C-alpha atoms as an extended CHARMM CRD file, in Angstrom:
* protein
*
        88  EXT
         1         1  UNK       CA             22.5400000000      -12.0060000000        8.3790000000  PROA      1               0.0000000000
         2         2  UNK       CA             18.8380000000      -12.3020000000        7.3480000000  PROA      2               0.0000000000
         3         3  UNK       CA             17.9430000000       -9.1590000000        5.5210000000  PROA      3               0.0000000000
         4         4  UNK       CA             16.1190000000       -6.4180000000        6.3960000000  PROA      4               0.0000000000
         5         5  UNK       CA             14.4420000000       -5.1370000000        3.7110000000  PROA      5               0.0000000000
         6         6  UNK       CA             13.7280000000       -8.3560000000        1.9930000000  PROA      6               0.0000000000
         7         7  UNK       CA             11.6480000000       -9.1820000000        5.8390000000  PROA      7               0.0000000000
         8         8  UNK       CA              9.3360000000       -5.6640000000        5.5190000000  PROA      8               0.0000000000
         9         9  UNK       CA              8.5010000000       -6.7400000000        1.4290000000  PROA      9               0.0000000000
        10        10  UNK       CA              7.2790000000       -9.6950000000        2.7800000000  PROA      10              0.0000000000
        11        11  UNK       CA              5.0020000000       -8.2620000000        5.7570000000  PROA      11              0.0000000000
        12        12  UNK       CA              3.9960000000       -5.9080000000        2.6720000000  PROA      12              0.0000000000
        13        13  UNK       CA              2.9150000000       -8.7610000000        0.4250000000  PROA      13              0.0000000000
        14        14  UNK       CA              1.7170000000      -11.4960000000        3.3280000000  PROA      14              0.0000000000
        15        15  UNK       CA             -0.8960000000       -8.3200000000        4.5770000000  PROA      15              0.0000000000
        16        16  UNK       CA             -0.5220000000       -9.9010000000        8.1080000000  PROA      16              0.0000000000
        17        17  UNK       CA             -1.4300000000       -6.3340000000        9.5410000000  PROA      17              0.0000000000
        18        18  UNK       CA             -2.9980000000       -3.0460000000        7.9840000000  PROA      18              0.0000000000
        19        19  UNK       CA             -0.2110000000       -1.1010000000        9.7940000000  PROA      19              0.0000000000
        20        20  UNK       CA              3.7270000000       -1.8290000000       10.6310000000  PROA      20              0.0000000000
        21        21  UNK       CA              6.8810000000       -0.1720000000       11.4770000000  PROA      21              0.0000000000
        22        22  UNK       CA              9.8040000000       -0.1880000000        9.6270000000  PROA      22              0.0000000000
        23        23  UNK       CA             11.5750000000       -1.2530000000       12.6520000000  PROA      23              0.0000000000
        24        24  UNK       CA              9.4930000000       -5.0650000000       12.2560000000  PROA      24              0.0000000000
        25        25  UNK       CA             11.9590000000       -6.4240000000        9.9810000000  PROA      25              0.0000000000
        26        26  UNK       CA             14.9190000000       -5.0350000000       11.9790000000  PROA      26              0.0000000000
        27        27  UNK       CA             12.9400000000       -6.8490000000       14.6020000000  PROA      27              0.0000000000
        28        28  UNK       CA             12.4380000000       -9.8870000000       13.3830000000  PROA      28              0.0000000000
        29        29  UNK       CA             15.5350000000      -10.2710000000       11.4500000000  PROA      29              0.0000000000
        30        30  UNK       CA             16.8670000000      -10.4120000000       14.4360000000  PROA      30              0.0000000000
        31        31  UNK       CA             15.0610000000      -12.6950000000       16.4200000000  PROA      31              0.0000000000
        32        32  UNK       CA             15.8800000000      -15.0590000000       13.3120000000  PROA      32              0.0000000000
        33        33  UNK       CA             19.4310000000      -14.7960000000       13.5460000000  PROA      33              0.0000000000
        34        34  UNK       CA             19.2290000000      -15.2130000000       17.2240000000  PROA      34              0.0000000000
        35        35  UNK       CA             16.8320000000      -18.1790000000       17.1630000000  PROA      35              0.0000000000
        36        36  UNK       CA             19.4030000000      -20.1860000000       13.7700000000  PROA      36              0.0000000000
        37        37  UNK       CA             22.4330000000      -19.2480000000       15.8070000000  PROA      37              0.0000000000
        38        38  UNK       CA             20.9820000000      -21.0410000000       19.2620000000  PROA      38              0.0000000000
        39        39  UNK       CA             20.4870000000      -23.9800000000       17.2300000000  PROA      39              0.0000000000
        40        40  UNK       CA             23.4460000000      -24.3360000000       15.1760000000  PROA      40              0.0000000000
        41        41  UNK       CA             25.0730000000      -23.5060000000       18.4210000000  PROA      41              0.0000000000
        42        42  UNK       CA             23.0820000000      -26.6740000000       20.3520000000  PROA      42              0.0000000000
        43        43  UNK       CA             23.1380000000      -28.7730000000       16.6580000000  PROA      43              0.0000000000
        44        44  UNK       CA             27.2820000000      -28.1720000000       16.9660000000  PROA      44              0.0000000000
        45        45  UNK       CA             27.9660000000      -29.6090000000       20.9150000000  PROA      45              0.0000000000
        46        46  UNK       CA             25.8130000000      -32.5350000000       19.7200000000  PROA      46              0.0000000000
        47        47  UNK       CA             27.7160000000      -33.2250000000       16.4880000000  PROA      47              0.0000000000
        48        48  UNK       CA             30.8850000000      -32.8780000000       18.9560000000  PROA      48              0.0000000000
        49        49  UNK       CA             29.7410000000      -35.2240000000       21.4860000000  PROA      49              0.0000000000
        50        50  UNK       CA             28.7480000000      -37.8430000000       18.8160000000  PROA      50              0.0000000000
        51        51  UNK       CA             32.3250000000      -37.4330000000       17.0360000000  PROA      51              0.0000000000
        52        52  UNK       CA             31.0950000000      -36.0670000000       14.0510000000  PROA      52              0.0000000000
        53        53  UNK       CA             32.3610000000      -32.8650000000       11.7380000000  PROA      53              0.0000000000
        54        54  UNK       CA             29.5700000000      -32.3910000000        9.8430000000  PROA      54              0.0000000000
        55        55  UNK       CA             25.7760000000      -31.3360000000       10.9320000000  PROA      55              0.0000000000
        56        56  UNK       CA             23.2900000000      -33.6740000000       10.1910000000  PROA      56              0.0000000000
        57        57  UNK       CA             19.4220000000      -33.1210000000       10.6050000000  PROA      57              0.0000000000
        58        58  UNK       CA             19.6340000000      -36.0170000000       13.1510000000  PROA      58              0.0000000000
        59        59  UNK       CA             21.8350000000      -33.8700000000       15.1840000000  PROA      59              0.0000000000
        60        60  UNK       CA             19.1610000000      -30.6000000000       14.4380000000  PROA      60              0.0000000000
        61        61  UNK       CA             16.6950000000      -32.7740000000       15.5830000000  PROA      61              0.0000000000
        62        62  UNK       CA             18.6930000000      -33.7140000000       18.6210000000  PROA      62              0.0000000000
        63        63  UNK       CA             19.3430000000      -30.0340000000       19.2130000000  PROA      63              0.0000000000
        64        64  UNK       CA             15.9200000000      -29.1160000000       19.0020000000  PROA      64              0.0000000000
        65        65  UNK       CA             14.4290000000      -31.9610000000       21.3240000000  PROA      65              0.0000000000
        66        66  UNK       CA             16.7900000000      -31.1190000000       24.2730000000  PROA      66              0.0000000000
        67        67  UNK       CA             16.3510000000      -27.8290000000       24.5610000000  PROA      67              0.0000000000
        68        68  UNK       CA             12.8110000000      -27.7980000000       26.8740000000  PROA      68              0.0000000000
        69        69  UNK       CA             12.3090000000      -24.2510000000       25.4250000000  PROA      69              0.0000000000
        70        70  UNK       CA             12.8670000000      -24.7590000000       21.7700000000  PROA      70              0.0000000000
        71        71  UNK       CA             11.1310000000      -28.0470000000       22.0750000000  PROA      71              0.0000000000
        72        72  UNK       CA              8.1590000000      -25.7040000000       23.4650000000  PROA      72              0.0000000000
        73        73  UNK       CA              8.4400000000      -23.5360000000       20.2620000000  PROA      73              0.0000000000
        74        74  UNK       CA              8.9300000000      -26.2620000000       17.6380000000  PROA      74              0.0000000000
        75        75  UNK       CA              7.1730000000      -29.2680000000       18.7140000000  PROA      75              0.0000000000
        76        76  UNK       CA              4.6640000000      -29.9370000000       15.5310000000  PROA      76              0.0000000000
        77        77  UNK       CA              7.9370000000      -29.8260000000       13.7850000000  PROA      77              0.0000000000
        78        78  UNK       CA              8.8910000000      -32.1590000000       11.5160000000  PROA      78              0.0000000000
        79        79  UNK       CA             12.6820000000      -32.4240000000       10.8130000000  PROA      79              0.0000000000
        80        80  UNK       CA             13.1090000000      -34.4460000000        7.0340000000  PROA      80              0.0000000000
        81        81  UNK       CA             15.7340000000      -36.9230000000        7.8330000000  PROA      81              0.0000000000
        82        82  UNK       CA             15.6910000000      -35.9740000000       11.6520000000  PROA      82              0.0000000000
        83        83  UNK       CA             15.4420000000      -39.7260000000       13.2060000000  PROA      83              0.0000000000
        84        84  UNK       CA             13.7030000000      -40.1300000000       16.7140000000  PROA      84              0.0000000000
        85        85  UNK       CA             15.3120000000      -39.4170000000       20.2420000000  PROA      85              0.0000000000
        86        86  UNK       CA             16.6670000000      -42.4160000000       22.0670000000  PROA      86              0.0000000000
        87        87  UNK       CA             14.0550000000      -43.5320000000       24.0780000000  PROA      87              0.0000000000
        88        88  UNK       CA             16.8160000000      -43.6180000000       27.6350000000  PROA      88              0.0000000000
């Protein structure tokens, strides 16, 4: 769960806009929670396919790069210790 109060405070301190709704922090926390759950779910399935019990950065990288929408969203992101995709 992402803290909505902290996100509202970060909106104010970051001065991203002159005005924003009180529900902006709630919306952003919902979006972040959904994206996190989606990435962890995909990484867990990659981990199970490789017969491992612990999610490693390599599994996160494979999960993000195998999903077309997440790959498009995070195409400029480099995951430390993520390795490279197998070129098959």
